N, C-alpha and C positions, 0 to 999 in steps of 0.2 A: 889281216883281212882272206876273211873265209869264201871261197866263191862254191858254187855248185856249177854244174851242165844243164843248160835248161832251154825248153822250145821258147821262143819268145809269147805263144799264146799259153802258155806254163806259166810262164812268168809273171807274163799280167794279169793275170790272175790270183797266181799265192802274195801280189802286192797287191793291191784290194781285199786281200782279206789282210796283210801286215795292218792297212791302214785300218784297220772296222769297217769296213764295208760287208755287211751279213748280204743284203737285194741287188742285183741288178736285174735292171727293167728290161728285155728288152724286144725287139723284132727282126731276126736277125735272116742274108741271105749273104751270095755268095763270099764276099768277103771277112763275113764276116765264121765260118767255118771253121777257122783257125780254134778260135777262142770261143764256140762253141761246144767243138773235140776237149777241149781245152774244162771248162764249166762244167760235164757230162760225168766228170772224173773228178770235184772240186764238192762238197755234200757240205761244208762247210758255208758256200757260196748260196741262195737261195735263186732263181729264177726264171722271171717274174715275167708271162709274156702277153706282149699288146700287138692290137691286130694290126694300127696302121702306128708312126712314127710320133705325129702327137697325143697320143692315145699315151704313147711307153713313155713317154717325157714327161706329161702332165700326173701323170704317175708315180714318176719320181718326184717329181716338185710336189707333188703333197705330202711322200713319206718322208723328204728333208723337211717341210716344213711343221712335218707333226712331230720329228723325232731332236731336231736340233742338231744329225747328225750325217755324214756322208753317204753319198748314194751314190750306183752307179747306173749309168742310163746306156745303152748300147744301140743309134742305130746302121742305117741301109747305109754307105757312101754319100755318095750327094743326095743322089733325091731323097734320101729317105732322113738329113742334115734338115733336108727344103723343107719336106712335110710337117716338121720339126719344130718350125724356128719361132711359127707364135706362139709353143707354148716354150719355147726355151725365154722368149720376151718377156711372160708371165714369170717365170725362176729367177727371170737376173731381176724384175719388180720386186718381188718376193723377198730378193736376197735368200733364193735354195743354195745349197752347198751340193751344186749336185754335177760327179765327174762326167760326162758325157764323153764317148765315144762317137769314131766313125768308121768302118773299118775302109782304106783306099785299097788306089790297085796299087800291086808291086813300086817300089821305088823305078824309079824310071818312066814308067809306063806308062805315065801322065802325060809324054811328048806327043805320043799316037794319038790321044784324043779318043781313045778308048774310051764306048756306052760306058755311065757312069760316073764320067771323069768331071773336072771337076778340084781347084782345089781348096780343100776345105774348111786351112784356115782364113781365110780370107773370107769364106762364106759366113761365118761362128762368131771371126775375131767381137762386135758388133755389139755383141748383147752376153761375153763372157769376163769375166777377170782376167784367163788370160786362155793361151789358143797356143799351142804346138803342133806342129807333127814330128815323130819320133824319125831321129835321119839314120838311124842305126841300134842296134841289140845293144848293145852296151851300158847306152841311155837311158833303157826304157828304167830302172828301176829309181833313178835322177832322175826323168821329168815326173813319174807318178807319182811320189815324194814331194813335187817340188806343188803341183797341182794338188792334191791332198790338202797342203800345208798349205794354200795359195785360198780353197775354197770354205777354208775354215775360218780363217785373218777377217776377224773384224773390220769392217762392215762384210761379212760372209755372204759370198753371191756363186756360178754356178762353171765352172773351164768346162775349155775345151783340148782333146788330142786327137787327134787323124795317128790312124795305126794302118803300115800300110800289109799288107801281106805278105812279103817275102820274109818280112822282120819278124811275124806274132809266125812264121812257120820254118824259121832258123833257127837253128842252137847253137850255143857258146861257153864259155865261164859268166859266171854273174854273179858280184857281191851284190845282193839285191837289196843290204840298208839297215834302212833303220828310220823310220817315221818319225819328225818336228811337229811340236804345237808351237804355236807363239801363243802366252796368254798375253790374251788380251783383254780382261777383265780387274782393268785403273780404275782408279778414284784419281780427284784433284786434286793439288798438292791440299794441305792445312789452310797456307794464307787464300785458298781460289774456297773452300769449304763455308770456311768464318767469311765471307765477302759475300756468298749465296746465302747464309744464312738468315748473316742484315739487313741482306736486301725480301727477302720471302719474306721478315717478320713487318721491314717494313711499309710491303701492302697490307691494305685498308678493307680489299675486297679479289685476294684472287684465285684466279679459277686455273682447273690444274688439264690441259689435254692432253688425255691420256696416248700411248702408241705403240707398236709392235714389240717395242722392244722392252715395256714390262713385262710379256705375257712368255717374250723370247726368254725374259735372266727370272720366268717364274716370283716375279716384285711385289703380285696382287696388295700382299699385305702390306709389302713397308711403302709403297703409293698409295693404301687405306691409311694408316698409321702418317703421312705426310697431310694429306686432306683431313685429320681428325684436325692434328694440331695446327693449322692453318684458317681449319672455322674452312674450305676452299669446296666449291663445287665441284665436279669430273665430266666431261665432256669425253668421250671416245671421238678419233685424228677422223676426218673423215673417210678415208680409206678403208678401206674392210679387211685389210690384213690375217684379224686375229677375233682373239677374243678383246685384249688391252685392257679389261677390268672387270671386275664384279659386278652387274649391273645390278643388284638390289642391295650392294654395300648403302646406308642414308645417303651419299655425299653423292650419289651420279646423277645427272640429266637427261644423260640421254648421249646417241651420236651427232658431233656435227656436222651440218649440210653440209651435198658440195656446192649447195648452188651460194653464191659469196653473197647475197643481200641479207639471203636469212644467217647464214654463221656471224655476216658482220653487226643485224641483230640482237645476237647470243647473246654477239662478247662485249656490249658497249655496253653496258651494266656494272663488267671490272675494272679495275684498277690498275693489274699485275694477270699478263697471260705468262700461266710456265708450260711449256712446254714438255713431258719425257718421254724420252724414249722416242717421239713420230714427228712425222713430216709437218712444216710447221705448216698446216691448210691448203694442202694438195689440191688445188679443183679439179673439174674437168673442164662441161663448156666454154667458154669468155664470154668473161662478164665487166663489160668498165667498174664495176665497182669493184674495191679493195677487200677483200674479206676481214683483213682487220681496219678497226676501228681507228681515224688519224690520230697519231700520236700512243696511238699504245704499247705499253713499254712492256717487252717480252726477255723472259729467261729460258734458255733453251738448254735439255741436253741430249747428248745425242751421243753412241758411237761413229754413228759418220757426218764423219765433218762436212763432207760436203751439201748436207740440211743445212748445217749452223748459216745462216746468215743468207740463207741460202737467193729468200726473196724479198726479205723481209730487213728493215735493220735491226738484230739485236742487242740488249742491253748488257747481254750475260750467255757469250757464247760455250759452251763447256763440251768438252773431246773426253767420253768419260762411262765408263760400265754402268749402266742402271741403277743393276741391283747395288753393284760395287758404292756406290754413287750416295745412293737414298741408305743403305744402310750405314756410313761413315756421317750423314750430315744426320741423320735424327738425333744420337746425341747429346748435339750442337744444337740443335733447337729444344730437345726441351729441358736444357741448361739455361734456356734463354729465356722460355716463357715466361713471365709473370703471372699471374693467379686476372690480372685484370685482362691481362691478351689471352687468356684460358678462356673467361667469362664470355668472352663478346667473340672464341671460335668458336665454343658453341652454340650462342645465340644464330649464329651464321646456320651452323646446321642445322638448327630446328626452322629456322626461316625457310632454310630448301626441298621440306619436307614436304610440302602443300603441293610444288612442280619437281621431285624428283622421279627418275623409272619407274620404283614402286607404287608410284602417288598415280602417275599419270596412265600404265597400266593399269588399275584400277578402276580407275575413269572409262577408261575405252573397253574395260570388260561389261559395267554395268551399264554402259552405250546400249554395248551390240545387243548384253542379254533383254534392251527392256523392250523390243524390238523382235516382235516373230521372224523367224529368216523364212527368208523369198524361195523364190523355185530356183534363184542360182546362190553362186560361194562365189565370196567376194574374196582380196586376199586377205582380209581385218577378219572373215571369219576362219577362215585359212589354217592363218598363223596363230589365233585361239586356242581355237583346235588343237593345232598341233604343240602348241606349248602343255594342252592338258593332257597329252598323252606320251609327251615324253619323262623318261629313265632320265633321276638327276645326273647320271653319269654320261650318260649321250653327250654324241660328238655330232654339231650343225654345221652343214657342209651350202654356202650358200650361194645360187647365182641366176636371185631371180629377178633382179633391175627391176621390175616396176611392184613385183612384192618384198623388195628387200624393206621401206618404211616400213610393212606390215610387220617382217619378221623379227626389227629392230623394238617394236615396239610392245609386241608380245611376249615371246622367247625369250628365257632368263638364258645367262649364262653365266657359268657362279667359276670357272679354271681358266684354267690361262691354255686349256689346248681342251677346252672346248668349244670351239669357233673357229672360223676357217673359211674366206671370203673371197668373191673376184677382187683381185691388187686391181690390176694393170690393167680396166675395163678388156682388154682382151677375150674375147667369149673360149668354152671349149676348158673351160677345169674343174669344170665341179663332177663331173661326170669320173674322167680318173683318177682327177684330184682323188677322189671318197676310198677308191683302192689304194693308192698309196695310204691315208692317212690310217684307214684300218687297219694293217698292215701293219701302219707304227703301233697302235695302239693296241693292241691281240683282245676281243673277246669284248671290246665296246663296243653300245650301237651304235650304229652311225645315218644321219638324217642327211639324203643330199632333198635343201629344194630349188630345183634348178625349172629354166621356162623353157617353154615346148619353140621357140628356134633356139636357142643358146644348147637345150643337149642334142642337137642334130651335130655341133660342135666334136663330139666329144662318143660318138653310140657307143663304138668300136668293145669302149671298159666296160660293160656294159655282158660280154665275155669274159675278158680277162675275170670281173667281180663273182661272174656265176664256176668256173669255172677255180678260181681262191675260197668256194666258198664262203662269201662274210658276213657277218652278219651290219650287209646297206642295206639303208632304204632309199630309193630311188624317190621323190618326189613330182611331181613335170607337175609342173603348169601351163595346164592347156586353155591358150585363151585365143588361139585362132593366128598365131602374126605375130610380127615383131612389134609387143604393143608399147615400145616406153619411142621406139620412130614414129609410132600414128600417136603418140600425146606429142611428140615434138615439131610436128609438121606441123599436126591441126593447130600447136601452140602460137603460132608462124603467122595462122591467119590469113595463109598468100590461097591457099586452097586445096580441098576436101580431095583429092585422090589420094586414095593409099598405094599407091603402086611401086611394084617389089616386096610391103609389109603383111606382105596375109598369105598364113600356109592354108588355103583353102581349097577345094577343089585338084586335086584329091586333099582328105583333111590324112593326119596324120595317124595312124594306126598303134595309139603306144604299146598300147596290150598284145598285138601283136609282137610289136619290134623284140619286146621285151622277154614274151615267150619264143620266141627264135633263137633268143644268146639266152635262155634257160633259167630268166627270172620265172618265180609266183607274177602276176599279174595280175591287179583290180584294174577295171575305169570308174570312177565316182561324180557323180552329179548333184544329187541330192544334198544338202546340209546332214539332213536327219541320220545320213549314213554315213556319214565323211569322220564320227569317232571311230569309229568300228573297224574302217577299213583299214587306218592310219593304226589304229592301236593292234592289229591282229599283225602286220606288217613287221611293223617293228620289234612285238613279242617272238616270232616265227626264229630271231635267230637265225634268216638266210637271209643271200640275197632277194630283194623283191621288188617294185615296182607299183606305185598308187596313182594312175592318170587321170589326174580332180581338173575337174569341166568346171571352166569360168564361168562366170554370168558373163552370154554372152556367146556363149561358145557351146556350151550342150545343145543347142541345136540343126549343127552342123553335121 
């Protein structure tokens, strides 16, 4: 056993690097000064400063989602962890491998209830896979290695460590140990694969729901081949975690909505739902209607066993790795497909051509172009224009809510790393998440489409984007309020009084806000100016913001 005398904070930074962590996102306070000293002489660890803890954790979440690698995030004591709880909820929901730490008072000092103190582990526990406070310096290597292993083992997710100041400042002979990785890329047993192949080929009208594990496993090609063999249409799962499937593939039918009635109608023509790496019909607001048609058989493949059979009876529930399973399954299917079956599958794919994503996007473009643009910009025109200026390698980040359906209609996503959305419903991801995503994919242009109300939840991230000089274009969709709440209130038919739902008097000047944080910024209210403004911002390769005044908001 080789030992080395190290200070706790220096050992902690060394352990992060041993675990492959290249970025530490943080907002330091007095309880984290020891760590900041250690970071200052560790050139292999890049520190990214955020100006508020929710933005800090949002940046780390974005980096983890985009890279599928472990990332570290350091917060300041109990108030810092409290500030970050909404973002931690987002990271939990998205399965992001974030090692979250917070400085804590010296061991035993909490008994006196000093300022900034609360039991941190109890605060973090509901939203992480594992939480612990380091009890002594000699345990630090074991704890960090365990935390990294837990965060990265499927299903991945955040973990939390409380770091007392005296332990970070103490020195002792330490064995730093070595990291452990759990091999979780497992496929089903041969007999299960045979059973799965037989069940898929027995269906006459199968449909696939593609989920986040497809993109995370870089399995677009394998899922496309499955769809082609079966002649099956493909829907995106309702929650926009990530890209999920190539939207321009002929089998792609679009996003399944989170409206139960609509999802049920879309699925009713089929005789088998094949759920691949997805939540099975996770919805949002309550409805008495079940989104799964009555009696619909389900085959579900996921590495998250909690999701299997959670809300709906599942005929074949398989806990396994999506890409490994597809690679093992496809040869079995190819060997079993008869000429007659292949002919039927090809016919089914041809029948999809009139209602696949490409067909519907072309029809939507034609409809918009048939009419002269009015004096205002609506979501459809905005997203059609954005699609026209996006480079193919661009990454889209979405927190647009009422504009999200238009984005899904017009904006093409080709690669597993081409899109990240608001997964949990908790606002505040897009602005900081775009920073982390950009750092995970250096050089690729990032476009974050975010509502004006949502943007205020993570506005501090604009400074980090400017400080890091990242190629991010923030498109702030300014409709002057919380439009989705307005629409839902009016749909209830009980009131037209929009209390607490308007951002007026004063209106938010996003150009001034962005410029104050160091970004180039412009405001667009006329349709004719939109293409040039978006194209110029994206082409600049620098942090920029375009405030788009939506119809009904430009006269404020």
